[in-house]
C-alpha positions in Angstrom: 21.7 12.0 -37.9 19.1 11.8 -35.2 20.3 11.2 -31.6 19.1 8.0 -30.0 19.2 6.8 -26.4 19.6 3.2 -25.3 16.4 1.4 -24.3 15.7 -2.0 -22.7 12.3 -2.4 -24.2 8.8 -1.2 -24.7 5.4 -2.3 -23.4 1.9 -1.7 -24.7 -1.2 -1.8 -22.5 -4.1 -1.6 -24.9 -7.9 -1.7 -25.0 -8.2 1.0 -22.3 -10.5 3.9 -21.6 -9.2 7.1 -20.0 -11.2 8.6 -17.2 -10.4 12.2 -16.4 -11.7 14.7 -13.8 -13.2 17.7 -15.7 -14.1 19.5 -12.5 -11.2 20.4 -10.3 -13.4 20.6 -7.3 -13.3 16.9 -6.5 -12.9 16.4 -2.8 -10.6 13.9 -1.2 -13.6 12.0 0.1 -15.2 11.6 -3.4 -11.8 10.4 -4.7 -11.4 8.0 -1.8 -14.9 6.7 -2.4 -14.3 6.3 -6.1 -11.0 4.3 -5.5 -12.7 2.2 -2.8 -15.5 1.3 -5.3 -13.0 0.3 -7.9 -11.3 -2.0 -5.3 -14.5 -3.6 -4.0 -15.7 -4.2 -7.6 -12.3 -5.6 -8.8 -11.8 -2.9 -11.5 -8.1 -2.7 -12.2 -6.4 0.5 -13.2 -3.5 0.3 -15.6 -2.5 3.9 -14.7 -3.4 6.5 -12.2 -2.0 10.1 -12.2 -3.4 12.3 -9.5 -2.7 15.2 -7.4 -4.1 18.0 -5.4 -4.1 21.5 -6.8 -5.6 24.8 -5.7 -9.0 23.7 -6.9 -9.1 20.3 -5.3 -8.2 16.7 -6.2 -7.5 16.0 -9.9 -6.8 12.7 -11.6 -6.5 10.7 -14.8 -6.7 7.0 -14.8 -6.9 4.2 -17.4 -9.1 1.2 -17.0 -9.9 -1.8 -19.2 -12.5 -0.7 -21.9 -14.8 -3.6 -20.9 -15.0 -2.2 -17.3 -16.3 1.2 -18.5 -20.0 0.4 -18.0 -19.3 -1.0 -14.5 -17.4 2.2 -13.7 -20.2 4.4 -14.8 -22.7 2.2 -12.8 -20.4 2.7 -9.6 -20.6 6.4 -10.0 -24.5 6.5 -10.4 -25.3 6.9 -6.7 -22.7 9.8 -6.3 -24.1 12.6 -8.6 -21.3 15.0 -8.0 -18.6 12.4 -8.8 -20.5 11.3 -11.9 -20.6 14.9 -13.1 -16.9 15.3 -12.7 -15.8 12.3 -14.8 -15.2 12.3 -18.5 -14.6 9.1 -20.4 -12.4 9.1 -23.6 -12.3 7.2 -26.8 -10.1 4.0 -26.7 -6.5 4.8 -25.6 -3.4 2.7 -25.1 -0.4 3.1 -22.8 2.9 2.9 -24.4 5.8 2.6 -22.0 9.5 2.7 -22.7 12.3 1.6 -20.5 15.5 3.6 -20.9 18.7 2.2 -19.4 18.7 5.1 -17.0 16.1 7.7 -16.6 17.1 11.2 -17.5 15.4 14.3 -18.8 17.0 13.8 -22.2 15.0 10.6 -22.8 11.8 12.3 -21.8 12.5 15.4 -24.0 13.6 13.1 -27.0 10.4 11.2 -26.7 8.1 14.2 -26.4 9.8 15.9 -29.4 9.6 12.8 -31.5 5.9 12.3 -30.8 5.1 16.0 -31.4 7.0 16.0 -34.6 5.0 13.1 -35.8 1.7 14.9 -34.7 0.7 12.0 -32.3 -1.7 13.3 -29.7 -0.8 12.7 -26.1 -3.4 12.6 -23.4 -0.9 12.4 -20.6 2.5 11.0 -19.6 4.2 10.0 -16.5 7.7 8.8 -15.5 9.3 6.7 -12.9 12.9 5.7 -12.4 12.6 2.9 -14.8 9.8 3.8 -17.3 8.3 6.6 -19.4 4.6 6.0 -20.1 2.6 7.9 -22.7 -1.2 7.8 -23.1 -2.2 8.0 -26.8 -5.2 7.3 -28.9 -5.5 3.6 -29.8 -5.7 4.5 -33.5 -2.1 6.1 -33.3 -0.5 3.2 -31.4 1.4 1.8 -34.3 2.7 5.1 -35.4 3.7 6.1 -31.8 5.5 2.8 -31.3 7.5 3.3 -34.6 8.4 6.8 -33.6 9.6 5.9 -30.2 11.5 2.9 -31.5 13.3 5.2 -33.9 14.3 7.5 -31.0 15.8 4.8 -29.0 18.4 2.1 -29.5 16.6 -1.1 -28.6 18.3 -3.7 -26.5 19.7 -6.6 -28.6 17.2 -9.1 -27.2 14.1 -8.9 -29.5 11.8 -10.7 -27.0 12.0 -7.6 -24.8 11.2 -5.1 -27.5 7.4 -5.2 -27.4 5.1 -6.7 -24.9 
């Protein structure tokens, strides 16, 4: 019998494109300019994962697919920034909400997705959610795999958003 962990629900954020820095030499000024441009042009991010490593600023973000062309236009006047960004094929965010976060929930999720050969382009966690970036084409399978790894809350309206 597989071990399962209680879960309050699951949320899908779809029709997204992942933007990734492919050159780790992105400066804080370029990142700030990029984020400012998004704000000024009302481009919403569903997810932002960033940090500073030995090579500079690095980040991955997910924006609505219809905003991809606007995003590319925003980077046109900044050649170094434009050269750093890579746009992916359509992705979705799949978030699960365990009753309480623990490493066991994260490990169980990663093992289940790996065993099912579902590609992950990133993941992050908070106190209340585990969020996985996966290919749009794999959303149904990823959702099924995670639902099989968790005991869903009895309220079906909270299962999938």
